[in-house]
C-alpha positions in Angstrom: -3.6 5.6 21.0 -1.7 4.9 18.1 -3.5 3.0 14.9 -0.7 0.9 12.5 -2.1 0.8 8.9 -0.9 -1.0 5.9 0.0 1.0 2.6 -2.0 1.0 -0.3 0.2 -1.2 -3.4 -1.3 1.6 -6.1 -0.3 5.4 -4.7 -1.6 8.7 -6.3 1.3 10.1 -8.1 1.6 14.0 -7.1 2.2 16.6 -10.2 4.3 19.7 -9.1 6.0 20.1 -5.6 9.0 20.2 -3.8 11.0 16.6 -3.6 11.3 14.6 -0.3 13.2 15.8 2.2 14.1 12.9 4.8 15.4 14.8 7.4 11.8 16.3 7.6 10.2 12.5 8.1 9.0 11.8 11.5 10.8 8.9 13.4 14.2 10.5 12.7 15.4 7.1 14.8 14.6 5.3 11.0 16.3 7.9 9.3 19.8 5.6 8.3 17.6 2.6 7.7 15.7 4.7 5.0 18.5 6.0 3.2 19.7 2.2 3.1 16.6 1.4 1.4 16.5 4.3 -0.8 19.7 3.9 -2.2 19.3 0.0 -3.1 15.7 0.4 -4.4 17.1 3.4 -7.0 20.2 1.7 -7.5 18.4 -1.8 -8.7 15.7 0.4 -10.5 18.1 2.1 -12.3 20.6 -1.0 -13.2 18.6 -3.5 -14.9 14.8 -2.6 -15.5 13.8 -6.3 -16.0 15.6 -7.3 -12.9 14.0 -5.0 -10.8 10.5 -5.8 -12.1 11.4 -9.7 -11.0 12.4 -8.6 -7.7 9.9 -5.9 -7.0 7.1 -9.0 -8.1 5.4 -6.5 -10.6 3.9 -7.3 -14.3 4.9 -6.4 -17.4 1.9 -3.6 -17.4 3.6 -2.2 -14.3 7.1 -1.6 -15.9 6.1 2.1 -15.5 6.5 1.3 -11.7 10.0 0.9 -12.1 11.1 4.1 -13.9 9.2 5.8 -11.4 11.6 4.3 -8.6 14.7 5.5 -10.1 13.5 9.4 -9.8 12.4 9.1 -6.0 14.8 11.1 -4.6 13.7 14.3 -7.3 10.2 13.4 -7.8 7.4 16.0 -6.4 6.4 14.5 -3.0 2.9 15.1 -0.8 1.7 13.8 2.6 1.7 10.3 2.9 -2.5 10.6 3.4 -2.7 11.8 0.4 -0.4 9.3 -1.9 -1.6 6.0 -0.4 -5.1 5.4 -2.0 -7.5 1.9 -2.5 -10.2 0.6 -0.5 -8.8 1.3 2.9 -8.0 4.9 2.4 -11.2 5.5 0.5 -13.4 4.3 3.3 -11.1 6.4 5.9 -11.4 9.5 3.8 -8.6 11.9 5.6 -9.3 14.6 3.2 -13.0 15.1 4.5 -12.1 14.6 8.2 -12.9 17.8 10.2 -10.0 19.9 11.7 -10.3 18.3 14.9 -10.2 14.8 13.8 -7.7 15.1 11.1 -5.6 16.5 13.9 -6.0 13.3 15.8 -5.3 11.5 12.5 -1.8 13.3 12.6 -1.0 12.4 15.7 -2.1 8.9 15.6 -1.8 7.1 12.4 1.2 5.2 11.5 1.6 3.9 8.1 3.9 0.9 7.2 6.3 0.8 4.7 8.2 -1.2 3.0 10.6 1.5 1.7 10.2 3.8 4.6 9.5 1.6 7.6 7.1 4.0 9.0 5.4 6.6 8.1 3.2 9.5 9.9 0.1 10.6 7.4 1.6 14.4 7.4 5.3 12.9 6.3 5.7 14.4 2.6 6.9 11.1 0.6 6.7 10.6 -3.4 4.6 8.0 -5.3 6.9 4.9 -4.9 6.6 0.9 -5.3 8.4 -1.0 -3.0 6.4 -3.8 -0.7 7.5 -5.3 2.7 7.6 -8.8 1.0 10.3 -7.4 -1.7 13.6 -9.1 -1.0 16.1 -6.4 -2.2 18.9 -8.1 -3.6 21.8 -5.8 -0.9 19.2 -6.2 2.0 17.3 -8.9 2.0 13.4 -9.7 2.9 12.4 -6.0 3.6 10.2 -7.9 6.8 13.5 -8.8 8.9 15.9 -5.7 7.7 13.1 -3.3 9.2 12.8 -5.3 12.8 15.8 -4.0 14.4 15.4 -0.6 13.5 11.7 -0.9 14.0 12.2 -2.2 17.5 14.3 1.0 18.6 11.8 3.4 17.8 8.6 2.1 17.8 8.1 1.3 21.8 8.5 4.9 22.1 6.2 5.9 19.5 3.3 3.7 20.8 3.6 5.7 24.7 1.5 4.2 27.3 -2.0 3.9 25.2 -3.1 1.3 23.3 -2.1 0.2 20.3 -4.8 -0.5 17.4 -3.1 -3.1 15.0 -4.3 -3.3 11.7 -1.6 -4.1 9.4 -1.6 -7.5 7.0 0.7 -10.1 7.8 3.6 -8.8 5.3 3.8 -5.7 7.2 3.2 -6.9 10.5 6.5 -9.3 10.1 8.6 -6.0 10.6 7.4 -5.3 13.9 5.8 -7.3 16.6 5.3 -5.7 20.3 6.5 -7.2 22.8 6.1 -7.3 26.8 3.7 -5.3 28.4 3.3 -3.0 24.8 2.0 -6.7 23.5 -0.8 -6.8 25.9 -1.9 -3.1 25.3 -2.2 -3.9 21.4 -5.3 -4.9 19.7 -5.0 -7.0 16.6 -8.4 -7.2 14.6 -10.5 -9.6 12.1 -13.2 -9.0 9.9 -15.5 -11.8 10.0 -18.7 -12.7 7.9 -21.3 -12.6 10.8 -23.6 -15.7 9.6 -20.8 -17.6 8.3 -17.7 -16.9 10.6 -15.6 -16.4 7.8 -12.6 -14.1 7.3 -13.9 -11.3 4.5 -11.6 -9.9 1.6 -12.1 -6.9 0.1 -14.7 -5.6 2.8 -12.6 -6.1 5.6 -10.3 -3.3 4.1 -13.4 -1.0 4.0 -14.7 -2.3 7.5 -10.9 -1.0 9.1 -10.9 2.4 7.2 -14.4 3.0 8.6 -13.7 1.9 12.4 -10.4 4.2 11.9 -12.6 7.2 10.8 -15.2 6.6 13.2 -12.7 6.4 16.5 -11.2 9.5 14.6 -14.4 11.3 14.2 -15.8 10.9 18.0 -12.8 11.6 19.1 -12.7 8.3 21.4 -9.7 8.4 23.8 -9.4 4.8 25.3 -6.8 4.2 27.6 -6.5 0.2 27.1 -7.8 -2.3 24.7 -10.5 -2.8 26.8 -11.6 0.8 26.3 -11.2 0.3 22.7 -13.5 -2.7 22.6 -16.1 -0.5 24.3 -15.4 2.4 22.0 -16.3 0.3 19.0 -19.2 -1.0 20.4 -21.0 2.6 21.0 -19.9 3.5 17.5 -22.4 0.4 16.5 -19.7 -2.4 15.7 -20.5 -5.8 16.9 -17.0 -6.9 18.4 -15.9 -10.2 20.0 -12.7 -9.4 22.6 -10.4 -12.2 23.6 -8.1 -10.6 26.0 -4.7 -12.3 26.1 -4.2 -15.1 28.6 -0.4 -14.6 29.0 1.8 -11.9 29.4 3.5 -11.0 25.8 0.5 -11.7 23.8 -2.3 -9.0 22.0 -5.5 -8.7 22.3 -7.9 -10.5 19.8 -10.8 -8.7 18.0 -13.1 -10.0 15.9 -15.4 -7.4 13.9 -18.5 -8.9 12.9 -20.2 -7.5 9.4 -23.1 -9.2 7.4 -21.5 -7.7 4.3 -19.1 -9.3 2.4 -18.3 -7.1 -0.7 
């Protein structure tokens, strides 16, 4: 099973450590695209911080994020699972998984990124700021930029198993599974059970806990249907809608009582 995750806006800043080694990142088919985005981002942030802040959609209080981007090639790097923070990653709790669950996380989790395209949680990256919704002057909208390289690389990464897609809309724009792979993909909404409304903050926490539960349990579903059963066995209330025609994904609604 492959699990697609969004990154976090906020990121931990490593202390000391070796810098980024682009050649060591997984999914080497994305290397050329990664180099293009990295070069464009560093150049933008080094040339004009005010323009860079506008392009990146950052407030005046986040001006330091622009300065951080100028040093991405030499900054300390750490595993992506340590760099990404926030509600989903707090609930996922990668650092507290046992050894077997940790190995499963390294095999099955893929984090999407405006800068890197997609990385595994043990890929060493520096802290950065560049969301998928950014339009870089020389490359355009990153969601569109990444579609071609992602389409060439990710079907192989997905293999023959199910894909659990937990990405937000901006990151989902960079790659949409097609054909038979779409039929093995399940997207997820988290709904407040009494009102049937989509929840916001608790959405991320629920998704993080779901992934942690699957990893800790050692679940190995071979299809979206088996994934639904695995989640129900773990105590989640899941309503599933199978695709009615080829090329469409499964739609899963996870019902929760808490909304905060």
